[in-house]
matplotlib code that plots the C-alpha trace (Angstrom):
import matplotlib.pyplot as plt

x = [23.3, 24.2, 26.1, 29.8, 29.8, 27.3, 29.4, 32.6, 30.8, 30.0, 32.1, 32.8, 30.6, 27.6, 24.4, 22.0, 18.3, 17.5, 14.1, 13.6, 10.3, 8.7, 9.1, 6.9, 8.0, 5.5, 7.1, 9.8, 8.3, 8.8, 6.1, 6.1, 3.6, 3.1, 5.0, 8.4, 11.1, 12.8, 16.1, 19.1, 22.6, 25.7, 29.3, 31.1, 34.1, 32.2, 34.8, 32.3, 32.4, 29.7, 27.4, 27.5, 27.0, 24.0, 22.5, 22.7, 21.4, 18.4, 17.8, 17.9, 15.4, 13.1, 13.3, 12.7, 9.8, 8.1, 7.1, 4.7, 3.6, 2.6, 0.6, -1.4, -1.6, -3.1, -2.3, 1.4, 1.5, -0.1, 2.4, 5.3, 3.9, 3.3, 6.8, 8.4, 6.3, 7.0, 10.6, 12.4, 10.9, 11.5, 15.2, 15.5, 13.9, 16.3, 19.3, 18.1, 17.3, 20.9, 22.6, 24.9, 22.9, 25.9, 26.3, 26.1, 23.3, 21.0, 18.7, 15.7, 12.6, 10.0, 9.5, 6.1, 5.8, 8.6, 8.7, 11.6, 11.4, 14.9, 16.2, 19.6, 19.4, 20.4, 24.2, 25.5, 28.9, 30.6, 30.2, 27.4]
y = [-5.2, -3.4, -5.4, -4.7, -4.2, -1.3, 0.4, 0.1, 1.8, 5.0, 8.0, 11.1, 13.3, 11.1, 12.3, 9.4, 9.3, 6.5, 4.9, 2.9, 1.0, 0.5, -3.3, -5.5, -9.0, -11.8, -15.2, -15.7, -13.3, -9.6, -7.3, -3.7, -1.7, 0.8, 3.6, 4.7, 7.2, 9.2, 10.7, 12.3, 11.2, 13.2, 12.7, 15.3, 15.2, 16.0, 17.6, 19.7, 23.5, 24.9, 26.2, 22.9, 20.9, 23.0, 22.9, 19.1, 18.9, 21.0, 18.7, 15.7, 17.4, 18.0, 14.3, 13.2, 15.7, 14.1, 11.2, 13.2, 15.3, 12.1, 11.1, 14.3, 14.6, 11.6, 13.3, 13.6, 10.0, 8.8, 10.8, 9.3, 5.8, 5.9, 7.2, 4.4, 1.7, 2.9, 4.1, 2.8, -0.7, -1.1, -0.3, -2.6, -5.4, -5.1, -5.0, -8.2, -10.0, -9.3, -11.0, -13.8, -17.0, -19.0, -16.6, -17.9, -15.4, -17.5, -16.5, -14.3, -16.0, -13.4, -10.1, -9.2, -6.1, -6.6, -10.4, -12.0, -15.6, -17.0, -20.3, -21.5, -24.3, -27.9, -27.3, -27.2, -26.6, -29.3, -33.0, -35.3]
z = [-94.2, -97.4, -100.0, -99.8, -103.6, -103.3, -100.7, -102.9, -105.8, -103.8, -104.5, -102.4, -104.6, -104.4, -102.8, -102.0, -101.6, -99.2, -99.1, -95.9, -95.7, -92.3, -91.9, -89.7, -88.7, -88.2, -87.3, -90.0, -92.6, -93.1, -94.5, -95.5, -93.4, -96.3, -94.5, -95.4, -94.6, -97.4, -96.5, -98.2, -97.5, -98.4, -97.3, -95.2, -97.6, -100.8, -103.1, -105.1, -104.9, -102.6, -105.3, -107.2, -103.9, -102.8, -106.3, -106.3, -102.7, -103.7, -106.7, -104.3, -102.1, -105.0, -106.0, -102.4, -102.1, -105.1, -102.8, -100.6, -103.6, -105.5, -102.4, -102.8, -106.6, -108.5, -111.8, -111.0, -109.7, -112.9, -115.1, -113.2, -113.1, -116.9, -117.5, -115.4, -117.1, -120.6, -120.3, -117.2, -117.0, -120.8, -120.4, -117.3, -119.2, -122.1, -119.8, -118.0, -121.2, -122.5, -119.6, -120.6, -120.6, -119.2, -116.4, -112.8, -112.3, -114.4, -117.2, -116.7, -118.2, -117.3, -115.5, -114.2, -112.0, -109.5, -109.9, -111.8, -113.0, -113.3, -114.6, -113.6, -116.1, -115.4, -115.2, -111.6, -110.3, -108.2, -108.3, -107.2]

ax = plt.figure().add_subplot(projection="3d")
ax.plot(x, y, z, "-o")
ax.set_aspect("equal")
plt.show()
């Protein structure tokens, strides 16, 4: 189920690109098969003027189409990969490092690929 906070952040004018992995279940573990569906979601009550709406929808289609294009073009895939590693991941790492150390979320000690190492420290809430 989608987190309630995520749903509350959505606005009428949002156009979403949904990436749904094909998930396999073996015993109590879930695995990604390697296949996925990419879809575009837009609300029926979008308040934008038609020209703006269709321009944004076309842009969303272009972004979604980049997935199969990357599958065909190793050069494009490498360009996008390098951009994400040098620009996007760098920004994400800085945001995570700046989290309040006393936060209930814990402190991020390391980020390697998509693995976050988090320490919640020795302080606990409640009594023993």
